N, C-alpha and C positions, 0 to 999 in steps of 0.2 A: 504494500500500500504506500502510495506517495502522499506525503503530508502537505498541508498548506503551510505557508511560511510561519504563521502565528502558532500553529500546532508544533512545528519543529522547534521554534524558539522557546516554547514552554518547556519542552524536554531539556533543551540546553540549559535554560535558567535553573530548572529543578536540580540539575547536576553541577551547578556552580560556574557556568559560563556566563560572562557579562553580556547583556543585550541592552539596546537603548530603551529608555522609558517609552512606554507605548500604551495605546488604548484601542481595543477592538470595538468597532461600531457597525451595527447592522440597520439602524434606524436614523434617517437624516434629521430627526427631531432631537436626537440625543445630544447632550451638551459635551463639547470637546473640552477635556481637562488639561490637555497638553498646550503649553504656550508656544507661540510662533518664535522662530521658524520651525516648521515640522513638515514631514512628508505624509501625504495620503497615498497608501499603497494598496491597490486592489488585490484581494486575496483570491488568486486563481492558481490552478495547477500547471498551466502552461507558462513558458518563459517569455523573455523579451517584453516584459510588461512596460518598461520605460519607453521602448520604441512604439508600442501600441497606445501610449498615453495613460498607462495604468499606474504610473508613479509620478506624483505631482508635488513640487515643493511649494508650500504656502508660507509666505513671509509677511503678508498683510493680514492682520487680524480681521479686518472688515470683509475679507473675501472668504473667510472660513466657511460660512453657511452655504454660499453658492458653490464653492469647490467641492464640499462634501456631497451636496445634492447631485452634482454632476458625476462624481466618482461612483455613487451608489446606483446610478442609472446606466452605467457603462456596460458594454459587451467587449471583453478583451480576448482577442484570438478565439472568437466564437463561443466564449464562456461568459454567462451572465454573472455580474459581480453582485454578490449578496452581503459580503463583509469587506470592510475597509480597515486596515491597520493604520492608526494615526501614530506616527513615530517621530520623536524629537530628532532634530538634525544633529548628528554627531560631529565633533571637531576631532580631526586626526591628522597624523603626518605620514603614515605609511599604511598601505593596504596589501594584503597577501591573499593568495588562493590556497585553500587546503581542503583535501577530501580524504576519506577513508572508505575503501571498498574491498571486495573479495577478489582474489585472483585464483582461478581454478587450477592453473598450472602449478603454482606454489603451494596450493592448499592452505593459504593463509591470507590475512588481510594485507593490504598495501596502503601506503600513504602517497598521495599525489600532492606536490607542493610547488608553488611558484612565488617568487618574490614580487611579482606584479599581478595583483588581483584585478577584479572588475570585469567589464565587458570585453569580449574578444579572447577569453582565456583559451578557447579551443585552438587558437592559432599560435599560442605561445609555447615556449619550451617548458615542460613540466617535469620536475624531478620525481622519479618513482623510487620509493623506499619500502622494502618488505618489512613486515612486523613478525617477530617470533611469537607464534600463537601461544606458546607455553609461558615464556618469561615476559612477554610483551615488550621486549627490547627492540630497538631500531637503531640504524646507523645515524648518528647525530652530526656527522661531518658536513660542514658547509651550511648548516641550518642556523638561522638567527637564534640567539639565546632565548628570547621570549617564546619562540615556536617550540624549542626543545622543552621548555618548562611547561607549556600547556598541552603538549601531545599526550603525555600519560593520562591526563584527564579525558581527553577526547577519545583515546583508545578504549578506556574503560566504559565511556558512554556508548560507543559503538558496539562493544561486545555485550555489556549488561542489558542494553535496550534492544538487542537482537536486530540490528540494522543491516541492511544490504548496501546502503549508501549514506554517508554523512558528508555533506558538502557545505562549506562556508565560504561564500564569495560575495563581498570581500570580508576577510577577518582583518580588522584595522587596529592599529596601535596609536593610542592618544599620546598627548604630551607627557603624561605621567607613566607611560610605558604599560598601560593597561590594554589588554586585548579584548576587543568587543566584536561580537558577531552581528554584522549589519544585515545579513540575509542567511537563510538556511534552506537547503534542499535535503530532505530526509526521506529515504525509502525503507520501510519496515519489512521484515520477513513475516509474511502472513502465516507461515507454518509454525511460528513461535508464539502465536497469540495466546495459547493456553498458559504461558508463563507470565502473562501480563493481563490478568483478569481485571485490573483496575482501569484499563483503557476502554474507552467507549467511543472511539472514532466511528462515525457513520460510514457505511459502504459508499464508495464513490468510484466513478470512472475518472479519466483524466480531466473531464469537464464537469465533474460532480454528479453524473447520472448513475442510476442503478445498473448493475452488470448486464450486458447483452449476452446473447447466445454465444457469439464468438469469444467474448471475454471469459465466459465460463469454460468453453472448450480449450482455450489457450492455457488457462491456469492448470488444467488437467494434464498438460504435457509433462510438467515437472513432478507430478505425483509419483512418489516411490522411486524416482530417479534423481539423485542429488549430484550427478556428474554435470556440473554446469547448469545454467538456467536458460530456458527458451520458451517463455510464455507467461510466467507469473506476473509480468508487468504489462500485459497487453491491454490496451484500451481503444475502443472505437471512437472515431471523430467524424466530422461531416465533410471532409475534404475529398480530394481525388488522387492523392499521391500515397501509395502504399509505402510503409516504413518498415525496414528491417535493420534496425540500428544495433550497435554493439558497444559495450564498454562503459556502463554506468554513467558517470558524470559527462563523459564525452558524448554519449548518445543524447542526453538531454540538451547539451549545448548545441549539438549538431541540428537537432530538431528546431531549437529556437532560431538558429541561423536560417534554416529553410523557410520558416514562417516570416522572418524579417525581410526575406527576398521576394515575398509574395506567394510562396508555395502554400498549398492547403493540404495538410496531412489527413489521410483517411483513417489513420490509426497511430497510436504510439506503441512501440514494443522494442525490446532489446534482448539480445542473447549474449551471454557472457560466461566467463570462467570455463571455457573450452567444452561446450556442450557437444553431444554426439551428433553425427550426421543425421540420424533418424529424427532426433528432436528438432533440429533446424528445419528438416523437410516438413514436418507437421506444422510448424509455425508458419513457414512460407505458404503452405496451402491455405491456412486460415486467412492470412493477409490477402492472398489473391482470390479468395472467395467473393470479395467485393467486386461486383460486375460494373461498377461505375469508375474504376480506376483509369487514370490517364498516364500513369507512370509508376515505377517501382524504384525506390532509392534504398540501396544496400550500403549504408554508410557507417563509418567508425574510425577510430584512431588507429595508430599502429600498435598491434598487440605484442605483448612480451612472450606469452606462452600459449595462447589460443592457436590451434592448428587451422590456419587459413584455408588450406586445401580441404580439410575435413568439413569445415563449416560451410564453405562455398559449394562443396559437393552437395551438401544438404539443401542449400538454396536452389541449385540446379535441378535436383531431384524433384523438389516441390513445384518448380516452374513447369517441368515436363509433365507432371501429373495434374496440372491445372489447365483448364480450357481458356487460354488467354489469346488475345490477338497477337500474332507474330510481330506486328509493328509496334507493340507497346514498348516505349522506351524504358530500359532497365539500366540505371546508373549504379556502378559498383565502385566504391572508394574504400579500400582496405589496405592493410599492410601487416607483416609479421611472419612467423614461421611458415615456410612452404608457400609463400606468396607467389613465387615464380611459376610453380606447377599449377597453382590455382588459376592464375591469370591466363596461362596458356590454354588450360582446359576450357575456360569460358570463351576465349577468343576463337576457338575451333568450332564452337557451336554456331552453325549458320542459320538455324531455324528461329532465332530470337534476336531482338534488337538490343544487344549488349553494348554498353559504353564503359570500359574498364579502366580504372585509374589506381595508381599506387600512391605512396607517400609524397611523390613529387608534385602531386596535385593536392591542394589544401582542401579541408572539409568545406570551407566556404565556397571555393571554386566549384567543387562537385555539386554543391547545393544549387548554385546558379545555373550550372549546366542542366541539372534536373528540371528546374523551373522553365528554362528556355525550351527544352525538348517537350515538356508537357504542353506548352502553348502551341508549339508546332503540330504536335499530335492531335490536339483538340481541334485545330483548324482544318484537319483533313479527315476527321471521322464524324 
């Protein structure tokens, strides 16, 4: 389950991570108790809220009422806003990117860290640091002292709360050297719900709806098979681009980039931690069961341990077993172990409209190529 920002921050604050002073509002008549300047932040599960107008800085107290009314009537990336987080504007000097997720090849969590946080993180160099699952130790070399100091607490939160992804972007440092989480993307392990009976998060899709048939089917892919994930994060949307993303935080950032370029995802899903060929095939068939697709985007960062040949073989198997238009544009952007074999395999397939790219092409560039190809395909069908 993916959490809203305010839900994720509640978990962080409960565990001792500093967050800005804030107030959740769902009624425009409710009085704002935070003094200006503050941000009005639409609570939606999709990303790129700022680009879509979902994050607004309010500096004039006289505009508070009108801006709140506007925020609560917005639709951000096809999601109706029902809650707005009013959050004080933080003063800081440094912003970092940090996330913790699982790596199937290592069979352990990994830290992803960049000294430059904020927007565009998917295009920056990110340092990957394995975590010893027993001792919880990690390589501290070249990490800022403040990050070294806070990481043990973040690792404990990740493990104790049974998370699949804990991403803070940005994690900022103020003038007093305090680290503050300005945003939070958290994905919980649905299979661990029995260990957290205190939680009462309502069921939601990526846009807050009840689970669809495809969402239920996708979640069943991982049942009883814990070798990688390939379906537990599937959510239907209203667009026309099928999504087969990979890599936790990278998959969310990539989808955000696609939306910012004008693409309309038909779903969100990601496969990660080196899932089997069969699991990826099943997920691909679910994505392609949407008969309104105008494109398929298989996107992700460069993998450290996921077998690219194995997983893209699963994608190809799923495509072959689906009744799709041979001209449907399929953009693949991947990298990692056995990528050369995988790319050669796809390029040899003459019955489908593949566009295959490796790490020499950025995720952003591949997203733009996908959007352009969808427009061209739509004009001819």
